[in-house]
N, C-alpha and C positions, 0 to 999 in steps of 0.2 A: 147912572147905573151899569152902562156895558165898559166904564172902566173898574168897578168893582166885583165884576164877572171875570174881566181879563186878570185884576191882581189875585182874587181866591184861583183861580185857574193856573194861575201861575206858581202862587203857594204851595198849593197842590202838586204840581209838577217837582215843584221842589223838594217837598217830603218824602217822593216816589223814588225819587234820584239818588236821595242821602240812604234809605230803606235799602236800595239797591246795592249799592255803595260797598254798607254794612252785609250786607247780604254777600256778597262777594270777597269782601275782607275775611268773614269767617270760612267761606271754602277754601280760600287761598292761605289760611293759617294766618293771618297779621297778625305782625308782633305789638301792633298796638294793644291787645287782646288777652290776656291773663287771667284763666280760668281757675288758675286754683294757683294759692303760693309755692304748692310741691311737683309745679310744674316743670319738667326737665327739658322741652324742648326749647332750642333758642336759633338765633340767626346765624349762618355761616360763618361770619364776622367772629363771630366766641365762641364756633366749636376748632376742639383739637389743636389747643393753644402751645398745648407741648412742644406736637410735630411741629407746628409753625415754627416756635421759636428755639424748636435742634434746628432747624431749615434754614435760619439764619443765624445762627450759630455757627453752625458748621461751614457756610460761604464767606465768613469773614477770617483774617487770620487774627494771629494772637497779639495783643495790642503791645505786648513787652518783646515783641520779636525773637524769645529766644528759651528758654527751658524754662524760666519760670513764667509761674500763673496766677494773675489776682482778682481775686472774685469779690461780689459783695455778700454777706450772709445775714439773713433775716427772718423773720416769723412772727408770726399770730397778728396778721391783718387785720383781720376778722370786722367790726368795726368801724375802725379808724381812719378814715374817710379823708380828714383834715388832715391826719399824721401821714397821711400816704403821698397825697398832695409834697410835703413838705419832704418827705423822704427823697421824692424824683426828685425834689431841686437839689438835696445835697448829693443826692448819687452821681446825677449828673456833671458833676463840679468834678469829681472824681480820677486820676488819672491812670491810664492804663486797664480799667476796667473791662474784662472779657463779658461777664454776666452776672447776674442776681439769681442766687437761691432762695425760695421761701421756705422754710420749715415748716407747712402745713398750718393749718387752721384759716385758710385763705378767707372763706368765711364765719359765721357766729352757730348759723343756721339751717346751713347746708344745703341753701333756697339757690338756682341758677339766676335771680335777680342780684344776689350778694356778690357771687364770682363775678358777675358782668361788671360792680359797679368799680368793684376792687381793680377789673382790667382796664375798665376805664381811666384811670388813676397811673399804672403800669404802662402801659402802652405806650405813655409816655417818655418812659426811660430812653438815654441815647443805646441802649445792648437790650438784649433778650433776658426775659428772668424765666426763671423754672420752678418747680411749685413740687412737692410731696404733699400726700392727701393727708390733714388731721385728724380727729374726731369729732369737732364739730362739722367739719365737712361729708360727715358721715352720717347725721341726723335727720330724721325722718326718709326723704328722697333722696338721702345728698349722694350717696355712691351714685345713683344715676347720672343726679347733676352734675358732679364733678367730672364723669368720663366722657361725659358730651361736651365740656367746657374746655379739660382739661384734655383728658386722654386716660390713659394705664393706670394702674393704681399701682402697680409697679412697673419700674424700667431700666435705662440703665443708659450711658452715651460716653462718650471719649472725647476730650478735647484737650490740646496742647500735652498728651502723653498723658493725662488722668482722666481716669476709670472713675465714673459716678454712680453708684449704686443705689439708685433712690425706693425706697422699698418703705410698704403700709405695716405697720408694726401696731395698730391700734384695739390692741386686741380685745379692749370692754366691749368694741361697739359690735364685735362678733362675738359676745357670750363667753368670751375666753374659750374657743370651741379646738383649740389647738390646730389651729390651721394659720394662723397670722401672730406673726410674719409667717411665710413660708420661707420656712429657714433651707428648705432644701434648694430653693429657686439662689435663693443669696449663695449658698456652699457654692454653686454649680457658677455663680457670675465673678467670683472672688477668685476660686479655682486656678492656679495655670493662668494668668496672666498672658495675655498676645504680645509678642516681641516689644511692639511701639507703646507699650502702656509702659512708664516708670514708677507709677504711684496708683493707689487705689483710696475713695474716699467713700464714707457709706452716708447717707443720711435719711433719716426719718423723723417722725412727728415725735412717740413717745420712746424713750430711750428704756433700756431695759432695769433699771437701778426703779423706774415707776411701778407704784401701784393699779395702771392702768396697763401695762405689759402683760400681755398672759403669762401666767406664773408657770405654768407646765414647759416654757420655751425658754426660761431664761438660760438658763446651762445651756442647751444647744448653739444658742445664737451668740452669746458671748465668746463659748467655746468656736463657733465660725468666724468671729472677728479676731481671733485671737492668733487665729492658724490662717490668715489671708496673707501671703507672701509679700504684699507691698500695701500693705493699712496705713494712711498718715494717720486717718483719725476717723471717728463717728461725729456728725452733726445732727443736732436734736433739737426741739423746740418744746412747745407744751405747758414749759415753765413761765414765762413771760420773763425771764431773767438770763441774765448772762453769769455761766459757771466753766471752769474748765480743770479738769479731771483725772485721774485714773482710777477710778470703785473698784475696780476687779484686779486679781494678782497676774491677768496675762498684758499689762502694760499698753493698755489700748486707752489713748486719750479721747476724751467724750468732751462736747464743746456745745454747750445749750444759747441759743439766739438771745438777744431782745428780741420782746413786743414792738407792735408800733408804738403802741400807749408808752413806751419808755425813752421815745424820739431816741434813741441810739441805734447802731448797728455796727456791724466788724468786715473789716475787709480782711479777706485773710491772703496769705500770699504764701505759695508753696513751689517748691523747688527739690533739684535730685529727687531720693527714693522716698522721704518720711520729711525731709527739713522743711520748715513753715513758721509765720510769723502771724501775729494777730494786729490789728488796731482798732480802738474804740472810736468811734464817730458820732458825735453828738448833734442833732439837728432840730 
């Protein structure tokens, strides 16, 4: 009988300990518990990834060692997680790649967990990766999730004499309110490049040819690109397939990315002011 009472006492203490641990976990914001699929909070390891990748990029020398810059261009990772693993393996075999750019739709439903799942794959790249926000990343509470995990919706960086302007162009997600993209901001970032900037590249998810681009801003946006003194091209995603062309009369080249599901990506090499070549890679 004493043994039975001892067993019951031990079981009761164990239950109390587990309950106390659960309460402490709640009070501490334990990462194991998610109260809503629209939750935007995330651990520090998954926050401000854009800034962390930029710091990593700026700390490394240009792999080509000269004026030439080589980087991988892709887009629309969404729920293609097995393809993401194979993508990483393939990219890691490429030579002299400085970084990877992903042209939006990192997620499918704008959820933190999706962004984290994609990062779980892409963090195994040998080089930094940078993203621009896509329309799927803005679904529900996606804007808050993207900014929590990655960072600003509009940002710039300069590396190896190349200034990248990363801009939110997902006008439909804002009800075509006449403010997205922020054309004035793009103009300021492209106007009068610094002496160390040899060329400019703009990257967004939705191209101005798309019906998802705010129609009120197409003309001013395209004119801004055409007036940029050293613009090499604009990079876009959204269409899930590769294309290249000059759809407007201002001689600006638009390049659209493959999505992960197509199991292809593009290696872009730029040099001089506006010189470039591209290679398609299957994986």
